C-alpha positions in Angstrom: 7.4 -54.5 214.2 8.3 -58.2 215.4 10.0 -59.4 212.4 11.1 -62.8 212.4 14.5 -63.9 210.7 14.9 -67.6 209.3 18.3 -68.8 208.8 19.5 -65.8 211.0 23.3 -66.6 211.6 23.9 -67.1 207.3 25.4 -64.9 205.6 22.4 -63.6 204.3 20.9 -63.7 207.2 23.2 -62.0 209.3 22.7 -59.1 207.4 18.8 -59.5 207.8 18.9 -58.7 211.2 21.3 -55.8 211.0 18.7 -53.8 208.3 15.2 -54.8 210.5 17.3 -53.1 212.7 17.9 -50.3 211.1 15.0 -50.1 209.8 13.4 -49.5 213.5 11.8 -53.0 213.7 12.5 -55.7 216.6 14.5 -58.5 214.6 13.4 -62.6 216.2 16.6 -64.6 215.0 16.2 -68.2 214.3 18.4 -70.8 213.9 19.6 -74.2 215.7 21.4 -71.6 217.8 18.3 -70.2 219.4 16.1 -73.8 219.8 14.5 -73.7 216.4 14.9 -76.0 214.3 13.5 -75.6 210.6 13.8 -78.9 209.5 12.1 -80.8 212.2 9.8 -77.4 213.2 11.0 -78.1 216.9 9.8 -74.3 218.7 8.9 -72.7 215.6 5.4 -72.0 216.6 6.5 -70.6 219.2 9.0 -68.3 218.3 6.7 -66.9 215.7 4.1 -65.7 217.7 3.3 -62.1 217.8 5.2 -61.7 214.6 4.1 -59.7 211.5 6.2 -61.2 209.0 8.9 -63.8 208.6 12.1 -63.6 206.4 13.2 -66.8 205.1 17.2 -66.5 204.5 18.0 -70.2 205.3 20.6 -72.0 203.1 22.4 -75.1 202.5 25.3 -76.0 201.6 24.8 -79.1 199.5 24.6 -79.0 195.7 22.9 -81.9 195.0 19.2 -82.1 193.6 18.1 -84.3 195.8 19.2 -82.7 199.2 18.6 -79.3 198.2 14.8 -80.1 197.2 14.2 -81.7 200.8 15.8 -78.7 202.7 13.8 -76.2 200.9 10.4 -77.8 200.8 10.9 -79.3 204.3 11.9 -75.3 205.7 9.3 -73.7 203.7 6.2 -75.8 204.5 7.3 -75.9 208.6 7.5 -71.8 208.1 3.9 -71.4 206.7 2.5 -74.2 208.8 3.7 -72.5 212.0 2.9 -69.0 210.3 -0.9 -70.1 210.2 -0.6 -71.6 213.1 0.6 -68.5 214.3 -1.2 -65.8 213.1 1.7 -64.4 210.8 0.1 -62.8 207.9 3.4 -62.2 206.3 5.8 -64.7 204.3 9.1 -63.3 202.9 11.4 -65.9 200.8 14.5 -64.9 198.2 15.3 -67.0 195.1 17.0 -66.9 192.4 16.9 -65.5 189.3 16.8 -67.8 186.9 16.5 -70.5 189.0 13.3 -72.4 187.9 14.6 -72.0 184.0 17.9 -74.5 185.1 16.1 -76.2 188.2 19.0 -78.4 188.9 21.2 -79.2 191.9 21.3 -76.1 193.7 18.9 -74.1 191.7 15.9 -77.4 191.7 15.4 -76.1 195.6 14.9 -73.2 194.7 12.3 -74.2 192.1 11.0 -75.8 194.2 10.6 -73.4 197.1 9.1 -71.2 194.6 6.2 -73.5 193.8 5.1 -74.3 197.3 4.7 -70.3 196.8 2.7 -69.9 194.0 0.1 -72.5 194.8 -0.3 -70.8 198.7 -3.5 -67.9 197.9 -1.4 -65.2 199.4 0.0 -64.0 202.6 3.7 -64.3 200.3 6.5 -62.1 198.8 9.0 -63.9 196.5 11.9 -61.6 196.1 14.1 -63.1 193.2 18.0 -61.4 193.0 21.6 -62.6 191.1 24.1 -64.2 193.2 25.7 -61.9 195.8 29.1 -60.6 195.9 29.7 -62.8 198.8 29.8 -66.2 196.7 33.4 -65.2 195.7 34.4 -65.9 198.8 32.9 -69.2 199.6 34.5 -70.7 196.1 37.2 -69.5 197.3 36.9 -71.7 200.4 35.7 -74.8 198.9 37.4 -74.6 195.3 41.0 -74.9 196.0 42.8 -78.0 194.2 46.2 -78.2 195.4 48.1 -75.5 194.2 45.1 -74.2 191.8 42.0 -72.7 192.6 39.2 -74.4 190.9 35.9 -72.5 189.4 33.3 -73.2 187.9 32.5 -71.6 184.5 30.3 -68.9 184.8 28.4 -65.9 184.1 27.3 -63.4 187.5 25.8 -60.2 187.8 26.7 -60.0 191.5 24.4 -58.3 194.0 26.0 -56.9 197.9 23.9 -59.2 199.8 23.2 -56.1 202.0 21.5 -54.2 199.5 19.3 -57.2 199.2 18.8 -58.0 202.7 17.5 -54.4 203.1 14.7 -54.6 200.0 13.7 -58.0 201.4 13.1 -56.0 205.5 11.2 -52.9 202.7 9.0 -56.1 201.5 8.2 -57.4 205.0 7.3 -54.1 206.3 4.5 -53.6 203.4 1.6 -56.3 202.8 2.5 -59.6 201.0 3.0 -58.7 197.0 3.2 -62.1 195.3 6.4 -62.2 193.1 8.4 -59.0 193.6 10.3 -57.3 190.7 13.2 -59.0 190.5 16.8 -57.6 191.5 20.4 -57.8 190.0 23.8 -56.5 190.5 25.5 -53.6 188.4 27.0 -55.5 186.0 27.6 -58.4 184.0 31.5 -60.3 185.3 33.1 -63.3 185.2 33.0 -65.7 188.3 36.6 -67.3 187.9 37.6 -63.0 187.4 36.0 -62.3 190.4 37.8 -64.7 192.0 41.0 -63.5 190.6 40.4 -60.1 192.4 39.3 -61.8 195.0 42.5 -63.7 196.1 44.6 -61.0 194.7 43.4 -58.5 197.4 45.2 -59.5 199.9 48.0 -60.9 197.7 47.1 -64.3 197.5 48.5 -65.7 194.4 46.6 -68.7 192.7 46.1 -69.5 189.4 42.0 -69.9 189.0 41.4 -73.0 186.2 37.8 -72.3 185.3 36.1 -75.4 185.0 32.8 -76.3 183.0 30.3 -77.7 185.1 28.7 -80.8 183.3 24.9 -81.1 182.9 21.5 -78.8 183.2 23.6 -77.5 186.4 27.0 -76.1 184.2 25.4 -75.4 181.1 22.8 -72.4 183.3 25.7 -71.3 184.6 27.7 -71.0 181.3 24.2 -70.1 179.0 23.2 -66.9 180.9 20.0 -68.5 182.3 21.2 -67.0 185.7 21.5 -63.3 184.4 18.8 -60.7 184.3 16.8 -59.7 181.7 16.7 -56.2 180.4 15.0 -53.0 182.0 15.9 -55.4 185.5 16.3 -53.2 188.8 19.9 -53.3 189.7 21.8 -52.2 192.7 24.4 -50.0 193.7 27.7 -51.1 194.8 30.1 -53.3 192.2 32.1 -56.6 193.3 35.4 -53.9 193.1 33.5 -51.8 195.4 32.2 -54.3 198.0 36.1 -56.0 197.5 37.2 -52.8 199.1 35.2 -52.9 202.4 36.7 -56.8 202.4 40.1 -56.4 202.6 40.8 -52.7 204.7 
């Protein structure tokens, strides 16, 4: 099978490309680096010709509500239009457990993406997961406050991006099924604790300051809206097991 990966150079996208190859399929990476613009749609139709499925692993670094909505709605509509023009039968998307409930900042974009897909008559699959283990690394990169490390007060049940990638490829290998059963990490964690462990692993000593983010965005992080419901499928790799692979 020829499977196109949108956002192929991102944290999740690189793992999806690896998972496509591991499953014995042919990955086609599309991003600005490959001459395809998901925002303008330039080069999309040509890149998708002959594909069996498209996995949308694209993301934005913005946490602005407007910017997030603009990004995810534009990319989703452009991909769907190009898929129809190219005859691609299966669109596979990923969202976040609880995004539609929180519906603010970054999560508002994912909620808008979900709404577009659910308005389609068919031809799509949507997998919702919890945050990735790699999210702790992203917070470390962007949350330094002088000698302190700022971390949002947040409850999470993180999952390995590699496990999510394998699941997305398995979904893309079959027929469109709409909303898939959700997938979460093996155990609940406090994000501040994850960041402390991430910093400590290579011997970095930086006090972690837990910050309550205001508004619906922060409330959703704190109140468990982003946690899976009882009975949700769980991944295998814990955060600490993942962390060992990052510090070898």
